[in-house]
KOLFILO-291723 format. One record per residue: residue in three letters; x, y, z of N, C-alpha, C in turn. Coordinates in steps of 0.001 Angstrom, whole numbers, padded with zeros to 6 digits, always signed. Example, Ala and Ser with C-alpha at 12.3 -4.5 7.8 and 13.67 -1.06 7.14 Angstrom:
! KOLFILO-291723
ALA+013190-005690+007800+012300-004500+007800+013200-003300+007800
SER+012850-002250+007080+013670-001060+007140+012900+000030+007870
This chain:
! KOLFILO-291723
MET-005243+017812-015677-004931+018541-015344-004289+017563-014040
LYS-002839+018139-013789-002090+017245-012628-002391+017915-011579
ASN-003046+018064-009859-003206+018454-008634-002131+018184-008307
ASN-001501+019381-007605-000167+019167-006797-000507+020217-005597
THR-001813+020655-005325-001920+021283-003907-002709+020368-002963
GLY-002602+021100-001888-003113+020172-000843-002513+018867-000487
TYR-002697+017943+000296-001815+017179+001261-002571+015837+000209
ILE-001865+014633+000675-002141+013352+001017-002400+012956+001332
ILE-003244+012451+001962-003480+012061+003883-003547+010985+003818
GLY-003188+009746+005281-003169+008519+005327-004269+008845+006767
ALA-005647+008635+006177-006983+009061+007597-007085+006963+007550
TYR-006516+006236+007056-007533+005292+007224-007281+004584+008895
PRO-005786+005015+009377-006124+004239+010320-006819+004561+011974
CYS-007554+006196+011585-008426+007014+012058-009780+006773+011816
ALA-010235+005664+010577-011362+005251+010466-012159+004160+011103
PRO-012850+004434+011701-014057+003411+012365-014091+002148+011800
SER-014200+002354+010110-013763+000801+009586-012734+000200+010104
PHE-011471+000689+010675-010197+000527+010945-010408-000058+012407
HIS-011357+000010+012853-011771-000460+014116-012953-000941+014404
GLN-013231-001273+013677-014423-002628+013706-015798-001674+014308
LYS-016270-000413+013557-017093+000259+013912-018457-000100+012707
SER-018964+000695+013094-020595+000722+011908-020397+001499+010826
GLU-021232+001349+009590-021023+001261+008409-021430+003279+008942
GLU-022776+003417+009507-023060+004854+009594-021971+005982+010355
GLU-020887+004877+011255-019928+005942+011573-018533+006258+010561
GLU-018628+004970+009835-017595+005573+008675-018265+006459+007711
THR-019362+006378+007395-020254+007287+006499-019593+008866+006855
GLU-019928+009327+008498-019446+010545+008739-018189+010474+008858
PHE-017509+009704+009302-016135+010022+009066-015601+010767+008001
TRP-016258+009998+006589-015640+010469+005535-016334+011325+005092
ARG-017446+011707+005189-018399+012734+005183-017427+014445+005638
GLN-016725+014154+006914-016194+015256+007686-014914+015432+007073
LEU-014347+014335+006706-013393+014125+006360-013187+015344+004835
SER-013985+014920+003658-014449+015251+002944-014516+016812+003280
ASP-015216+017241+003919-015108+018939+004274-013993+019578+004602
THR-012870+018303+004745-011558+019556+005276-011179+020071+003857
PRO-010764+021538+004351-009829+021829+003417-008443+021266+003292
ASP-008437+021858+002011-006403+021392+001437-006315+020120+001419
ILE-007044+018561+001638-006800+017915+001093-007110+017097-000511
ARG-006279+016951-000792-006211+016196-002201-006473+015172-002517
GLY-006221+014266-001576-006260+012597-001741-006235+012323-000600
LEU-005712+011224-000545-005822+009670+000530-004619+008671+000058
GLU-003674+008552+001252-003044+007469+000984-003967+006351+001453
GLN-003986+004922+000909-004987+004261+001452-004300+002456+000529
PRO-005091+001632+001990-004129+000504+001754-004988-000264+001067
CYS-004282-001635+000753-005458-002221-000354-005123-003617+000227
LEU-006258-004629+000541-006202-005994+001029-006825-006192-000356
GLU-008209-007160+000194-008881-007482-001154-009300-006236-002011
HIS-009654-005170-001467-010363-003871-001905-010141-002555-001145
LEU-009899-001046-001752-009126-000449-001559-009991+000120+000179
HIS-010995-000443-000039-012074+000091+001797-012650-001343+002087
PRO-012971-001956+003496-013519-002632+003943-014877-003000+003674
LEU-015258-001604+003181-016493-001961+002631-016676-002033+000978
GLY-015770-001564+000102-015749-002253-001116-015331-000631-001626
ASP-014247-000498-002975-014265+000062-003901-014559+000966-004112
GLU-016179+000658-004600-017525+001627-004960-017473+002466-003562
TRP-017409+002001-002516-018079+002227-001469-017042+003910-001204
LEU-015854+003569-001411-014669+004559-000602-015071+005206-001850
LEU-015648+005301-003155-015175+006319-003941-016563+007265-004096
ARG-017818+006719-003588-018702+007288-003183-019132+007932-002145
HIS-018112+007984-001084-017784+008947-000065-016731+009605-000011
THR-015630+010131-000720-015033+010916-001241-014705+011605-002332
PRO-014476+013021-002280-014776+013723-003706-014155+013149-004550
GLY-014883+013375-005736-014431+012705-007017-012560+013014-007541
ASN-012350+014405-007292-011226+014832-007552-010336+014423-006302
TRP-010372+013925-005649-009081+013464-004584-008360+012257-005320
GLN-007364+012531-005347-006326+011436-005576-006103+010151-005183
ILE-005385+009008-004975-004881+008282-004811-004094+007573-004132
VAL-002972+007408-003095-001519+006597-002859-002078+005470-002475
VAL-002194+004629-003302-002328+002939-002611-000856+002522-001750
THR-001028+001886-000770-000027+001678+000044-000278-000112+000420
ALA+000654-001063+000052+000421-001706+000374+001132-002980+001933
ILE+001215-001884+003111+001532-001904+004125+000726-003024+004601
MET-000677-002929+004596-001602-003458+005795-001273-005288+005340
GLU-001373-005120+004325-001613-006351+003384-000825-007400+003333
THR+000719-006643+003387+002122-006977+003709+002243-007767+005326
MET+002009-006564+006221+001948-006870+007433+001365-007754+008124
ARG-000064-008057+007285-000834-009116+007936-000622-010640+006997
ARG+000064-010331+006241+000633-012023+005933+002263-012468+006529
ARG+002458-011107+006665+003938-011754+007807+003357-012060+008584
SER+002408-011693+009504+001738-012402+010625+001756-013782+010927
GLU+001183-014171+009553+000677-015430+009444+001999-016430+008604
ASN+003167-015678+007779+003834-016325+008030+005258-015308+007601
GLY+006103-015015+008227+007715-014182+008681+008362-013941+007393
GLY+008174-014520+006322+009023-014738+005283+008416-014233+004213
PHE+007141-013432+004069+006212-012739+003085+006946-011752+002708
GLY+007116-011247+001658+007894-010137+001152+008665-009797-000165
LEU+009057-009079-001087+009337-008745-001999+010602-009271-001908
ALA+011398-008813-000932+012959-008671-000287+012809-010601-000035
SER+011614-010918+000168+012059-012658+001196+013315-013728+000040
SER+014005-014240+001334+014603-015111+000751+014193-016748+000550
ASP+012995-016902+001140+012189-017851+000748+011440-017714-000398
GLU+011950-018205-001660+011477-018215-002664+009511-017515-003298
GLU+009219-019679-002438+007810-019337-001975+006618-017955-001703
GLN+007323-017336-000707+007166-016281+000196+007435-014938-000922
ARG+008654-015225-001295+008642-013557-002611+007877-013371-003469
LYS+007456-015171-004173+006169-015581-005349+005013-014742-004905
ALA+004627-015316-003420+003458-014949-003114+003190-013434-002688
CYS+004138-012839-002436+004122-011365-002451+003927-010296-003839
VAL+004925-011290-004870+004829-010458-006466+003562-010887-006388
GLU+002620-011869-006707+001419-011669-006786+000401-011191-006139
TYR+000725-011158-005009+000007-009619-004193-000169-008700-005140
TYR+001570-008184-005073+001631-006784-006440+000578-007306-007794
ARG+000963-007810-008150-000321-008507-009245-001587-007969-008675
HIS-001933-008170-008045-003624-008277-007377-003565-006483-007126
LEU-002799-005616-006662-002970-004622-007200-002640-003781-008220
TYR-001546-004064-009247-001614-003797-010632-003242-003854-011416
GLN-003720-004683-011121-005217-005259-011772-006163-004089-011522
LYS-005849-003960-009999-007055-003228-009734-006456-001741-009760
ILE-004950-001127-009700-005027-000308-009666-005612+000485-011585
ASN-005114-000748-012322-005140-000276-013504-006677-000390-013737
LYS-007580-001073-013390-008773-000887-013860-009789+000387-013240
LEU-009045+000428-011915-009614+001654-011567-009060+003164-012736
ASN-008127+003187-012771-007309+003998-013971-008374+004235-014997
ALA-008021+003306-015126-009187+002948-016769-010424+003696-016661
LYS-011030+003287-015321-012378+004105-015357-012303+005102-015321
THR-011502+006050-014038-011038+007390-013746-009514+007707-013807
PRO-009380+007862-015157-007889+008337-015181-007210+009454-014268
GLY-005992+008664-014167-005281+009765-012620-005952+009503-011083
LYS-006771+008764-010945-007678+008432-009139-006180+007816-008707
VAL-005576+006849-009727-004224+005956-008233-003320+007125-008993
ILE-002422+007614-008248-001336+008545-008790-000098+007328-008186
ALA-000365+006825-007096+001669+006181-006960+000748+005052-006175
LEU+001980+003586-006171+001818+002506-005133+003004+002274-004563
GLU+002829+002166-002900+004066+002383-002376+004010+000602-002334
LEU+005565+000453-002144+006461-000884-001967+006862-000851-000980
HIS+006926-001765-000572+007889-002372+000536+008874-003436+000772
ALA+009765-002863+001567+011334-004162+001085+010724-005126+002235
ALA+009757-005365+002570+010015-006712+003602+010361-007769+002866
PRO+010537-009044+003286+011384-008794+005458+012949-009075+005219
LEU+013374-008276+005708+014966-008732+006312+014771-009413+007791
ALA+013778-008804+008496+014246-009539+009937+013625-011079+009856
GLY+014892-011694+010871+015045-013122+010712+016139-013386+009815
ASN+016498-012603+008463+017346-012800+007657+018692-011905+007716
PRO+019682-012274+008772+021127-011237+008852+021568-011293+007807
ASN+021447-012007+006398+021907-011882+005090+021530-010733+003955
VAL+021977-009170+004677+021586-008283+003725+021580-008432+002312
ALA+023156-009040+001937+022841-009413+000177+021709-010288-000095
GLN+021561-011207+000376+020439-012213-000221+019480-011663-000610
ALA+018556-010813+000765+017427-010229+000958+017552-009260-000294
THR+018821-008211-000590+018786-007145-001271+018547-007813-002826
ASP+019201-009125-003258+018989-009951-004637+017104-010165-004917
ALA+016796-010581-003715+015632-011263-003770+014507-009755-004347
PHE+014764-008479-003250+013661-007524-003500+014724-007020-005194
ALA+015391-007083-005380+015851-006627-007181+015392-007063-008067
ARG+015395-008456-007347+014864-009575-008508+012801-008774-008568
SER+012498-008864-007436+010903-008891-006999+010810-007613-007886
LEU+011712-006589-007887+011431-005116-008391+011673-005123-010170
LYS+012314-005992-010190+012406-005938-012141+011120-006683-012301
GLU+010648-007479-011786+009788-008246-012845+008045-007176-012312
ILE+008095-006520-011298+006835-005739-010685+007106-004636-011845
ALA+008406-004038-012026+007990-002706-012363+007820-002760-014144
ASN+008624-004534-014409+008332-004332-016007+006706-004090-016722
TRP+005850-004610-015464+004230-004273-015539+004000-002965-016216
ASP+002769-002912-017177+002686-001616-017752+001381-000828-016580
TRP+002177-000280-015825+001485+000634-014457+000574+001609-015000
SER-000038+002371-014393-000980+003328-014367-000691+004514-013852
CYS-000025+004378-012910+001009+005275-011391+002122+004802-011525
ASP+002582+005422-010859+003977+005800-009955+004313+005036-008974
LEU+005216+003965-008866+005986+003190-008327+007022+003832-007079
VAL+006496+003791-005718+007454+004250-004893+007495+003111-003858
LEU+008935+003327-003206+009189+002551-002436+009366+003809-001303
GLU+008241+002918-000256+007911+003364+001040+009129+002784+002176
HIS+009954+003476+002485+011101+002984+003485+010347+002632+005242
CYS+009944+001570+005730+009548+001582+007151+010214+000774+008035
ASP+010986+001471+008952+012151+000787+010036+012670-000269+009722
ALA+013723+000530+009037+014848-001042+008845+015593-001312+010108
MET+016013-002734+009820+016883-003497+010514+017453-003017+011088
THR+017456-001700+011786+019114-000892+012903+019263-000940+013910
GLY+018215-001924+014499+018258-002169+016367+018108-003473+016422
PRO+017916-003625+017982+017633-004616+018084+016071-005575+017912
ALA+015551-004478+018253+013765-004797+018051+012917-004031+017257
PRO+013242-003678+015712+012232-003009+015256+010893-003451+014506
ARG+010281-002521+014622+008625-002928+014324+008457-004034+013180
LYS+009158-003233+012183+008895-003933+011159+009857-004672+010614
GLY+011117-003986+010957+012525-005001+010301+012915-005133+008692
PHE+012309-004125+007763+012529-004363+005845+014274-003764+006244
LEU+014220-004081+004733+015338-004086+004035+016226-002502+004770
PRO+017381-002696+005163+017810-000769+004876+018395-000145+003931
LEU+018420+001269+003571+018444+001506+002779+019969+001862+001968
VAL+020934+001492+002751+022197+001158+002584+023040+000400+003079
C-alpha cells in the first residue's frame, strides 16, 4: 500500500555527518528525527552510498516504513567543482557520458535496494546541469534530451523527476542549470 500521508524531508544538510561530526552525534540526530511525527520519508543524496556511513547504516537508523527520494544534486555539484562541464545537459560529450554513468550507478543502487525492500526508493531527482558557461541553450537542451532518453530507457524501480535548481536567469546563479522554458 502506498504511503501518501506525511512529509518527505530533506534533512541531510542538518545531519552531523554533513558537517564531519561524530557517528554518535549522527545516531542521535537520526533517532530524534525518527521520533518526529508526520514524516514519511527522506530526500537523501547519493554519492557512492546513500549515507556517508553506508546504505545499511541509514536503513538501520531510520524507520522501516520511511520511503526515500534520492537526489543527485550533491554528487553533481561535487563533480562540477572539479569539472564545470559535468552534467546531463553538458555540451562536452565526455562529461555528459560521465554523468550518465553516474546515473547508471544510481540506477543499480536504487534497483538493488528496491529489490530487497520493494517501494523503499520512490523517486530519483535528476538535474539539468550544466548550462553555466554555455550560452547555447539549444545545444544544452539537445544534450539533456539525449541523456534523458538514454536514462529513461533503463528499467527503473522508482519514478524519475526533474528537480529544477536555479536556472541561468541572472548574472551569477548559484547552480546555473538549464531553464525550464
